KOLKEVEX-779855 format. One record per residue (C-alpha): residue in one letter; x, y, z. Coordinates in steps of 0.25 Angstrom, whole numbers, padded with zeros to 4 digits, always signed. Example, Ala and Ser with C-alpha at 12.3 -4.5 7.8 and 13.67 -1.06 7.14 Angstrom:
2
A+0049-0018+0031/S+0055-0004+0029/
// end
This chain:
781
M+0584+0955+0430/S+0589+0951+0416/A+0603+0957+0411/I+0596+0955+0396/P+0596+0970+0389/E+0582+0973+0389/Y+0576+0984+0379/S+0565+0992+0387/A+0558+1005+0382/S+0564+1013+0394/S+0577+1009+0389/M+0573+1014+0373/D+0564+1024+0375/E+0572+1033+0364/D+0567+1022+0354/P+0555+1025+0343/A+0545+1014+0351/P+0535+1009+0341/D+0520+1012+0341/E+0519+1003+0351/V+0501+1006+0350/L+0501+1002+0337/L+0511+0989+0340/D+0503+0985+0351/Q+0491+0985+0340/V+0498+0976+0330/A+0502+0966+0341/Q+0487+0965+0346/K+0483+0964+0332/V+0494+0951+0330/L+0490+0945+0344/W+0477+0944+0339/L+0479+0938+0324/A+0489+0930+0331/T+0478+0923+0339/S+0468+0924+0330/M+0477+0916+0320/V+0477+0904+0330/H+0464+0905+0336/H+0460+0904+0323/A+0467+0892+0319/N+0462+0884+0332/R+0448+0891+0334/V+0443+0895+0323/R+0447+0888+0310/A+0439+0873+0309/N+0449+0862+0314/P+0443+0850+0310/S+0455+0841+0314/G+0453+0847+0328/I+0469+0845+0329/K+0474+0858+0335/V+0478+0869+0326/G+0486+0878+0338/G+0494+0890+0337/H+0500+0899+0348/Q+0494+0911+0352/A+0502+0912+0365/S+0514+0911+0358/S+0510+0921+0348/A+0505+0931+0358/S+0518+0933+0364/M+0525+0935+0351/V+0515+0946+0346/S+0522+0957+0352/L+0536+0953+0348/M+0531+0951+0334/T+0524+0964+0332/A+0534+0973+0337/L+0544+0966+0329/W+0536+0966+0315/F+0529+0978+0316/D+0541+0986+0324/G+0555+0978+0321/L+0556+0969+0308/T+0560+0975+0295/A+0558+0969+0282/E+0572+0961+0282/D+0571+0954+0296/R+0566+0939+0296/V+0558+0935+0309/S+0557+0921+0312/V+0543+0920+0322/K+0541+0910+0334/P+0532+0898+0328/H+0521+0900+0338/A+0520+0915+0332/S+0516+0913+0320/P+0503+0918+0321/V+0509+0932+0326/L+0517+0931+0313/H+0506+0928+0303/A+0496+0940+0312/I+0508+0950+0310/N+0509+0944+0294/Y+0495+0947+0293/L+0495+0962+0299/L+0507+0963+0289/G+0501+0959+0277/R+0508+0946+0276/L+0497+0937+0278/D+0483+0936+0271/I+0472+0936+0281/S+0468+0921+0276/Y+0480+0915+0282/L+0477+0920+0296/T+0466+0910+0298/R+0475+0898+0293/L+0486+0897+0304/R+0490+0883+0305/E+0481+0879+0293/Y+0487+0871+0282/G+0491+0881+0270/G+0489+0892+0283/L+0499+0897+0292/Q+0509+0891+0298/P+0510+0885+0313/Y+0523+0891+0313/P+0530+0904+0303/S+0534+0897+0292/R+0540+0905+0281/T+0538+0893+0270/K+0523+0892+0275/D+0518+0902+0279/P+0511+0912+0271/D+0518+0924+0276/H+0532+0917+0275/P+0538+0919+0290/D+0553+0923+0289/Y+0557+0910+0295/S+0549+0898+0299/T+0548+0893+0313/G+0541+0883+0322/S+0553+0875+0326/V+0556+0879+0338/G+0570+0885+0339/I+0572+0882+0325/G+0565+0894+0318/A+0569+0903+0330/T+0583+0903+0325/A+0581+0903+0310/P+0582+0917+0310/V+0597+0917+0314/W+0600+0906+0301/G+0593+0915+0293/A+0602+0927+0296/I+0614+0918+0293/A+0608+0915+0281/R+0605+0931+0277/R+0621+0932+0279/Y+0623+0923+0272/L+0615+0927+0262/A+0621+0941+0262/A+0635+0936+0262/R+0635+0927+0251/L+0625+0933+0242/G+0622+0946+0246/T+0608+0948+0249/E+0603+0956+0262/A+0606+0951+0275/G+0597+0962+0283/G+0586+0959+0292/R+0584+0953+0307/Q+0582+0939+0309/I+0573+0939+0320/S+0567+0926+0328/L+0556+0927+0336/L+0555+0914+0348/G+0550+0912+0358/D+0556+0909+0373/A+0554+0893+0372/E+0562+0892+0358/L+0573+0896+0367/D+0574+0882+0372/E+0577+0878+0358/G+0591+0872+0357/A+0591+0878+0343/I+0590+0891+0347/W+0604+0891+0356/E+0610+0883+0344/C+0608+0895+0336/V+0609+0905+0347/A+0623+0900+0351/D+0629+0898+0335/P+0641+0908+0334/M+0636+0914+0321/V+0624+0917+0327/S+0630+0928+0336/H+0633+0938+0323/L+0618+0938+0318/G+0614+0952+0321/E+0603+0951+0313/V+0595+0940+0322/L+0584+0943+0332/W+0578+0934+0341/V+0566+0939+0351/V+0562+0929+0360/D+0548+0928+0364/L+0550+0925+0380/N+0536+0922+0384/R+0540+0912+0395/Q+0532+0902+0390/S+0535+0889+0380/L+0525+0879+0374/D+0520+0871+0389/R+0528+0880+0399/V+0532+0893+0404/V+0546+0892+0402/P+0553+0890+0415/D+0564+0898+0423/I+0569+0912+0416/A+0577+0908+0404/I+0581+0920+0398/G+0593+0924+0405/R+0599+0910+0400/W+0594+0912+0386/S+0600+0927+0385/G+0613+0924+0392/M+0613+0912+0381/F+0609+0922+0369/A+0620+0932+0373/A+0631+0922+0375/A+0627+0918+0360/G+0630+0933+0357/W+0614+0937+0355/D+0611+0950+0361/V+0599+0948+0370/V+0587+0957+0372/E+0577+0956+0381/V+0562+0963+0381/K+0557+0958+0394/Y+0547+0968+0399/G+0537+0980+0394/R+0539+0995+0394/Q+0528+0994+0406/L+0536+0984+0415/H+0549+0993+0413/R+0541+1005+0416/M+0538+0997+0430/F+0551+0992+0432/T+0555+1009+0434/R+0547+1011+0444/A+0549+1009+0459/G+0549+0994+0461/G+0550+0989+0446/Q+0564+0984+0447/A+0558+0973+0456/L+0545+0970+0447/R+0556+0968+0437/R+0565+0959+0445/R+0551+0950+0448/I+0546+0949+0435/D+0562+0945+0430/E+0564+0936+0441/M+0550+0929+0440/S+0551+0915+0432/N+0543+0913+0418/E+0532+0905+0425/E+0529+0916+0434/Y+0530+0926+0424/Q+0518+0918+0417/W+0512+0917+0429/L+0509+0932+0432/L+0504+0932+0419/R+0494+0922+0422/T+0489+0928+0435/P+0477+0936+0437/A+0479+0950+0438/P+0474+0953+0452/D+0484+0942+0457/L+0496+0946+0447/R+0501+0958+0457/E+0505+0949+0470/R+0510+0939+0461/L+0520+0948+0455/V+0524+0956+0468/G+0527+0941+0473/G+0532+0939+0488/G+0547+0943+0485/P+0556+0955+0490/D+0551+0965+0479/A+0536+0962+0482/R+0535+0977+0487/A+0541+0984+0474/L+0534+0974+0466/R+0521+0980+0473/R+0525+0994+0472/V+0527+0994+0458/L+0517+0987+0456/R+0506+0996+0463/D+0502+1004+0453/S+0498+0992+0442/D+0485+0987+0444/D+0480+0973+0440/A+0480+0974+0426/E+0490+0983+0422/L+0500+0974+0432/A+0495+0961+0422/A+0499+0968+0410/L+0512+0975+0418/I+0517+0960+0419/R+0515+0957+0404/D+0523+0967+0401/L+0535+0961+0393/G+0543+0967+0383/G+0540+0956+0372/H+0526+0964+0372/D+0533+0977+0373/M+0534+0980+0356/V+0541+0992+0360/E+0551+0986+0369/L+0552+0976+0358/S+0554+0982+0346/R+0565+0991+0352/A+0572+0978+0356/F+0569+0971+0343/A+0577+0984+0336/T+0590+0985+0345/A+0593+0970+0343/D+0609+0972+0343/P+0612+0970+0326/S+0626+0964+0329/R+0621+0950+0335/P+0609+0942+0336/T+0599+0947+0347/V+0587+0940+0354/V+0577+0947+0361/F+0570+0940+0374/A+0555+0947+0373/Y+0546+0943+0385/T+0534+0939+0380/I+0519+0933+0386/K+0517+0920+0380/G+0501+0924+0377/W+0502+0939+0376/N+0490+0947+0376/L+0482+0932+0377/P+0473+0925+0388/I+0482+0916+0387/E+0495+0924+0390/G+0506+0917+0399/H+0498+0905+0400/P+0508+0894+0401/G+0500+0885+0393/N+0496+0895+0382/H+0506+0890+0371/S+0496+0883+0362/A+0483+0890+0370/L+0471+0898+0361/L+0463+0906+0365/S+0450+0904+0367/D+0437+0910+0359/A+0435+0918+0371/Q+0449+0924+0373/Y+0450+0926+0359/R+0439+0933+0357/Q+0443+0941+0371/L+0457+0944+0363/A+0450+0950+0351/E+0443+0961+0361/R+0455+0964+0367/V+0465+0966+0353/G+0450+0972+0347/A+0451+0961+0336/D+0438+0955+0331/P+0438+0940+0333/Q+0428+0937+0319/D+0438+0946+0312/P+0451+0942+0317/W+0460+0946+0308/R+0457+0959+0304/P+0470+0968+0301/F+0471+0982+0307/E+0462+0992+0303/A+0466+1001+0288/G+0473+1012+0291/S+0474+1010+0305/A+0489+1012+0310/A+0490+0996+0314/E+0489+0994+0299/R+0497+1004+0295/L+0509+0998+0304/C+0505+0986+0299/A+0508+0990+0284/Q+0520+0998+0288/V+0527+0985+0294/A+0522+0977+0282/D+0529+0987+0274/R+0539+0988+0281/L+0543+0971+0281/R+0540+0970+0266/R+0550+0961+0260/G+0554+0961+0245/E+0553+0947+0239/S+0567+0938+0238/P+0567+0933+0226/L+0572+0920+0226/N+0586+0917+0219/E+0586+0903+0212/P+0597+0894+0218/P+0608+0892+0207/A+0608+0878+0199/V+0615+0868+0208/P+0621+0859+0197/T+0617+0844+0198/E+0632+0838+0200/L+0645+0843+0201/G+0655+0834+0192/R+0663+0827+0202/R+0663+0813+0202/Y+0665+0807+0214/R+0674+0796+0216/G+0682+0786+0226/R+0678+0787+0241/Q+0669+0800+0245/S+0658+0803+0254/T+0644+0810+0252/Q+0651+0820+0264/A+0662+0823+0256/T+0654+0825+0243/L+0647+0838+0249/G+0659+0845+0250/R+0664+0842+0237/V+0651+0847+0230/L+0650+0861+0238/G+0665+0861+0233/D+0660+0858+0220/L+0649+0867+0219/A+0658+0878+0222/R+0666+0876+0211/D+0655+0870+0201/A+0643+0878+0205/P+0647+0892+0212/D+0635+0898+0211/V+0627+0885+0220/A+0639+0885+0229/A+0636+0899+0233/R+0624+0896+0237/V+0629+0885+0246/V+0628+0887+0260/T+0635+0876+0269/V+0631+0875+0284/S+0636+0866+0294/P+0636+0864+0311/D+0653+0864+0312/V+0653+0850+0304/A+0658+0856+0291/S+0672+0850+0290/S+0667+0837+0293/T+0654+0837+0284/N+0663+0840+0272/A+0661+0853+0269/G+0674+0859+0271/G+0679+0861+0258/W+0666+0870+0256/I+0670+0876+0267/N+0684+0881+0263/R+0678+0886+0250/V+0666+0894+0253/G+0671+0897+0270/V+0662+0898+0281/W+0650+0911+0284/S+0651+0919+0294/P+0643+0931+0296/R+0655+0939+0298/E+0672+0937+0293/R+0678+0929+0302/H+0694+0927+0304/D+0700+0913+0300/W+0710+0912+0309/F+0716+0899+0304/A+0716+0903+0291/E+0732+0899+0288/D+0730+0885+0294/G+0732+0875+0282/D+0726+0864+0290/R+0710+0866+0291/L+0701+0857+0282/I+0691+0869+0283/R+0696+0884+0281/W+0685+0892+0290/R+0684+0904+0283/E+0671+0912+0289/S+0666+0924+0281/P+0651+0929+0277/R+0654+0925+0262/S+0656+0909+0265/Q+0646+0898+0262/H+0648+0889+0275/I+0641+0891+0287/E+0647+0882+0300/L+0637+0883+0312/G+0641+0877+0326/I+0637+0863+0328/A+0622+0866+0329/E+0615+0858+0318/V+0602+0866+0320/N+0608+0879+0318/L+0615+0872+0305/M+0600+0869+0300/G+0594+0881+0303/L+0604+0889+0296/L+0603+0879+0284/G+0587+0882+0284/E+0589+0896+0283/L+0598+0896+0274/G+0591+0887+0264/A+0580+0895+0266/T+0585+0909+0260/W+0580+0905+0246/L+0566+0907+0255/T+0571+0919+0264/V+0580+0929+0254/G+0578+0922+0242/E+0593+0918+0241/P+0594+0902+0240/L+0604+0895+0247/L+0612+0881+0246/P+0613+0878+0261/I+0621+0865+0265/G+0619+0860+0279/T+0630+0849+0284/I+0626+0842+0296/Y+0632+0828+0301/D+0621+0820+0300/P+0619+0814+0313/F+0614+0828+0316/V+0603+0830+0306/G+0593+0825+0316/R+0599+0836+0326/A+0595+0847+0314/L+0585+0842+0307/E+0574+0851+0315/P+0579+0865+0310/W+0583+0858+0296/S+0568+0854+0294/F+0563+0867+0300/G+0573+0875+0290/T+0568+0866+0278/Y+0553+0869+0282/A+0556+0882+0282/G+0562+0882+0267/G+0578+0880+0270/R+0582+0872+0259/S+0596+0866+0262/I+0606+0853+0261/L+0608+0846+0274/V+0621+0838+0274/G+0621+0827+0283/T+0634+0820+0285/P+0640+0812+0290/S+0629+0802+0291/G+0624+0789+0297/V+0632+0779+0303/T+0642+0778+0292/L+0649+0790+0301/A+0652+0777+0308/A+0665+0782+0317/E+0655+0793+0323/G+0646+0785+0329/G+0632+0785+0333/A+0629+0800+0337/H+0635+0803+0322/Q+0627+0792+0316/S+0616+0796+0309/V+0603+0788+0308/V+0591+0794+0306/T+0595+0806+0297/P+0591+0797+0284/T+0577+0798+0288/V+0577+0812+0291/G+0582+0814+0277/L+0569+0805+0273/Q+0559+0812+0280/Q+0563+0827+0279/P+0555+0837+0272/G+0559+0847+0262/V+0572+0838+0263/T+0579+0828+0251/T+0587+0818+0258/Y+0598+0812+0251/E+0611+0803+0255/P+0617+0800+0244/A+0630+0789+0245/F+0639+0795+0235/A+0646+0807+0232/V+0640+0810+0218/E+0627+0807+0224/A+0629+0818+0236/E+0634+0828+0226/W+0619+0825+0218/C+0611+0826+0230/L+0618+0839+0235/L+0617+0846+0222/H+0604+0842+0220/A+0600+0847+0236/L+0607+0861+0232/S+0598+0864+0220/R+0586+0863+0230/L+0591+0872+0238/G+0584+0887+0238/R+0573+0885+0230/A+0558+0885+0234/D+0555+0871+0227/G+0569+0866+0234/E+0572+0855+0246/S+0583+0853+0256/A+0591+0843+0256/Y+0598+0831+0266/L+0611+0825+0262/R+0615+0813+0270/L+0631+0811+0267/T+0642+0803+0273/T+0656+0804+0276/R+0659+0789+0272/P+0666+0788+0258/I+0661+0779+0248/D+0667+0774+0235/Q+0660+0783+0224/E+0662+0771+0213/L+0649+0766+0221/A+0640+0777+0215/A+0643+0769+0201/V+0636+0784+0195/P+0636+0782+0180/D+0646+0788+0171/D+0636+0794+0159/A+0629+0807+0161/F+0615+0800+0162/G+0618+0789+0171/R+0624+0800+0181/E+0612+0810+0179/R+0602+0798+0181/R+0610+0793+0194/R+0610+0809+0198/R+0595+0811+0197/A+0593+0797+0204/V+0601+0801+0216/L+0594+0814+0218/N+0582+0806+0219/G+0585+0796+0227/G+0592+0784+0224/Y+0599+0775+0213/R+0600+0762+0209/L+0615+0759+0210/R+0616+0744+0208/A+0606+0737+0199/M+0609+0721+0198/P+0604+0714+0185/G+0589+0709+0186/V+0582+0712+0198/P+0590+0713+0212/D+0588+0703+0223/V+0589+0714+0233/T+0591+0729+0232/L+0600+0738+0241/A+0597+0751+0245/A+0608+0762+0250/A+0609+0775+0254/G+0621+0784+0256/A+0634+0778+0263/L+0628+0765+0262/V+0627+0762+0248/P+0643+0756+0247/E+0638+0745+0259/A+0624+0743+0247/I+0633+0740+0237/E+0642+0732+0244/A+0630+0724+0249/A+0625+0723+0235/E+0638+0718+0231/R+0637+0707+0243/L+0624+0704+0238/E+0628+0701+0225/E+0640+0690+0228/A+0628+0683+0236/G+0621+0685+0223/V+0610+0692+0227/A+0607+0703+0217/C+0607+0718+0224/D+0604+0733+0218/V+0609+0744+0226/V+0601+0756+0227/V+0607+0769+0232/I+0596+0779+0239/T+0601+0792+0239/S+0587+0799+0245/Y+0579+0792+0254/D+0571+0803+0255/L+0568+0806+0239/L+0565+0790+0238/W+0555+0793+0250/R+0549+0805+0244/A+0546+0796+0230/M+0540+0785+0235/T+0531+0794+0242/A+0530+0805+0234/G+0515+0800+0227/P+0510+0801+0215/S+0511+0816+0215/G+0527+0815+0217/D+0539+0811+0209/G+0535+0796+0212/T+0543+0785+0214/W+0551+0785+0200/I+0565+0785+0209/L+0563+0774+0218/E+0557+0766+0205/E+0570+0770+0200/I+0577+0763+0212/F+0568+0753+0216/P+0564+0748+0201/A+0551+0737+0202/A+0560+0729+0192/R+0573+0729+0202/R+0564+0731+0216/S+0570+0720+0228/P+0573+0719+0242/L+0577+0730+0247/V+0589+0734+0257/T+0590+0749+0262/V+0602+0755+0268/L+0606+0768+0272/D+0614+0772+0285/G+0603+0778+0291/H+0589+0773+0296/P+0585+0761+0289/H+0569+0765+0287/T+0575+0776+0279/L+0575+0767+0268/A+0565+0760+0271/F+0554+0765+0262/L+0561+0760+0249/G+0556+0746+0252/A+0542+0753+0251/F+0544+0757+0239/T+0550+0743+0232/G+0540+0734+0239/S+0552+0726+0241/P+0559+0719+0257/V+0567+0731+0263/S+0578+0729+0273/C+0581+0743+0279/L+0596+0745+0283/G+0602+0756+0290/V+0605+0762+0305/S+0595+0762+0315/S+0606+0762+0327/F+0615+0771+0333/G+0628+0768+0328/Q+0642+0769+0336/G+0657+0772+0328/G+0663+0762+0319/S+0668+0759+0306/L+0660+0761+0295/E+0659+0746+0293/D+0657+0743+0308/V+0645+0755+0308/Y+0639+0748+0297/R+0638+0734+0301/S+0634+0738+0315/H+0620+0743+0308/R+0620+0734+0297/I+0621+0743+0285/D+0633+0737+0280/A+0635+0730+0267/P+0635+0716+0274/S+0623+0721+0281/I+0617+0724+0269/E+0618+0712+0261/E+0613+0705+0274/A+0602+0713+0273/A+0599+0709+0258/L+0600+0695+0259/G+0590+0695+0273/L+0581+0702+0264/L+0582+0693+0252/R+0580+0681+0262/R+0568+0688+0268/T+0562+0690+0254/S+0565+0677+0248/
// end
């Protein structure tokens, strides 16, 4: 028998119950509308292509009672809810009944410009609170939303009220993102977080094996969560109090998920014998079930807490406000549909005959499926009351402060782009405090090694509550770890998925609250791939943020192949909604970072990815013009993708195009070529992303002006490209210039060693660049 606290009517009869008959009437209408949306998209709407439209009638059905109880009896206007991806039709059905969605959209599920397959706060017309669809990522978003709300409240004085609620499926608990989130120590202090697990025992392909709730509940409890189980409905609770009732409870508690689903599909005349079985409790089971006929027994086995809206409402209302709560609500996948409990029902669609049978049972008209409740009826009045209760005021967007184009620092000597990050943040706090006040940095336990230490010492480390600094008097510390709700750096554990989830919600506050933040996340560049999905999903959901990947490439030579990133330039080249920069020099890193900050917190903005390095480079190599006009022209070129650093008299014999840390090697190779009598130009690529966009923009875009400026027709020559990443990243430049091209880069796993040895191994050192140029000239002569 489970030791998890279980809310039941028998233990809470003194609490006022919602109008159960009325809620059930609403639930039946929601079930009908959700089912009809999927039915119309697949069986009514024309589909010339013949490609499956899809939708999830069974997954929606299991959520109907949960969402009806929550919306019509539990939510407040301040609450925010993330809805299980496959239950999007239920969300849209509820919003339609509440007057938030026009009837015309009910026929446009999964149609271009219509209702999205999964809830999307940027693309759906009824603007869900959270985007979901990437399993595990949308489920954890309310946790990061809670931190973002608390951060805004402490820093800017906004309202932090309301619960952050996640509705997720039990199969979603297989995702690692779930447990990375649950285990983070900061999360245990977020009492506004409520997760409701639709425990229907099924995933996409199968019945979930064994009984996992004991393990799951233990993991949540160990992480500091309050765990609540809503397993049985009130009818079963009453049966448990009869003679032999505990035998019935034992029988259901101990049966496997597979056996329970098998009983759901058992014909009513056979159900009794299969439920009684041949165990030691068989006699007691026959006694407690003898007064129930076959139909009553079939209803009894389906009497689960996740479909008892009185039980659900009480569980939602009594969640522990001092810590996060997870409610395990037992449900049936396909509840009240002919396909309920079938192990293959995930993508199943009702036939036309089954759809008509459902209409008859719920009192609907298949010819007029979208008819709302009768005007003046109790259900119609309830919808109006709930709509009024949940109505939110407008949140006008406060414009982010203007970001300076540069900060006046002159970079001299040997410096790395990674170190520039910390310097720019410090200069912002001094020279542009209104901008710095909106900056929030996030790191997965690598802040000191990514040069954010000076910034952290200035602004402190954010915590939901004030924490005592036991090492305050230790003068040997490089970072002073002062934790309070007023600080501006948020440090998570070593979990990149958490970092990206939080970065997405911090970057979306302009959309969700109307208060823009300027979030910057630092991460070891080799781990960008690990965190790519949540970052991509956060961007899709409206999050504007800056991701700094550093240190990057095999330039991190001594750390070996496990810490050497190869494909991240290609990731930056392909990522929608993101501008990617790989600056070579410190001033370029400053310009790119400031420009990226200016694009955050606004509807027409964009995220950015900066690929930085720990390698110190001689800043004199940048040859930044001294005059104001020349300096500004260089800045604009950097922000648009690149510039010609070195131009030989006349037409060059060959052009070297380099990005990031390998610009010094390209310059050295050019000098070696010049000594050999080869005229060589050097082009610095600061954003392969923007150059690709320029080449592919087409007639309606910005065109190719930046490429024409970097590679003017009169100076086009055989081209060697080189970067500390996969060589195909810059290969497209040959298509633009029409010149023969040789692409150098990193396409194999590296190993530890000196910078010289590692560069030589991958053939990206100066002699290798020179050799590639000479070989290209020999082939094209």
